[in-house]
N, C-alpha and C positions, 0 to 999 in steps of 0.2 A: 503495497498499499503505499502511494509518495509522501510524502509532505505535505503536498498542495491537497489531496482528496483528504487526508486527516485534518487539513486546516478548516477545509470545509467544512464536515461534519462539526466539528469543534463551532464555528459560528453557527450552525444551524441549532447544534445544541444551545448556546448559549441567546439564540432567537426565542427558541422555545422556552427555555425558565425564563426568560425576558416575561414571554407573552403568560406564562401560568402565574407567573407572581402578580403581574397588575390585573389579571382575572379576579385572584385570591383577593387581592386588596378591593375589587369594586366587587364581589359579592360578599365580603364583612362590610360596606359602607351602608349596603342594603341590609344585610341580615342585621346592624345597627338602627338603620331605619324603623325596618318591624318590629323589632322589640320595642322601641320607643312611642314607634303607633300604638303597639298592643297594650302599651303600658297607658298613656293617653286614654284608650279608650276603655281601659278596665277603668280608671277613675270617674270620668265622665255616666259610663253604664251605671256608679252605685248612684251617683247623684240624678237619674234617669226617673222620671216618674211615669213616664209613656210606657205600654208593652211593648207596640210596635215598634220604636224607639228602640229598647232595650234589647230585643231581639237583634233589630238591623245591627247593633254596636255588635250582640254576641257572633251572628254569622262576621265579621269584619274582622272580628279576634279569629276566629275560626280559619276562615283564608290566610290570615298574618303567618297564623302560626305553621301553619301547612307548608307557606311560602318558607320559614324560618328553618324548619326543617331538612325544604328540599335543598334549600342553598348550602346548608350543615353537612347533607350527603354530597354535595356537589366539590364542597370543600376537601371532604376525607379525603374524595377522589383525586382532586388536582394536587392535595399534599402525596397524595402514594406517586404519581404520576410525577413531582418533583424530586423525587427522593431517586427513582429511578434514573432522572436527565444527570442530576446531578453528579449518581453512581458512573452512570457511562461517559461526561464528560471530563469526571476526575481518571478515569479506563485512557478514553481519547487526549488526554493530556501528554498522560504518562507516556503513551505510545509515541506521541511528536517528541516527547522530549528525551525516548532512548533513539529517535531516529538522528535526531540533532545531535547527540555525543560521539554516535557512529562516524558522523559526517566529518 
């Protein structure tokens, strides 16, 4: 495997890792917003006197809770991918260093 091929693999892995990290940060922000909205709805539902208003708020809380759970699952999968990509990157960097030291 030539150095240029190894370098292109390293560049691709770095891009993929950056994309995963960016997506993870975006997901964390979405999750935090959903959890904040849930807290807000829970507080306002305690003050709610209308049954239909309460029902609406409970429905929103349920949807937001499901969204937060979905985001948690997505983040767990992204964390696994990130770990694998980082391991592969370390492996490729080691290969590149070996080839450079031989030359």
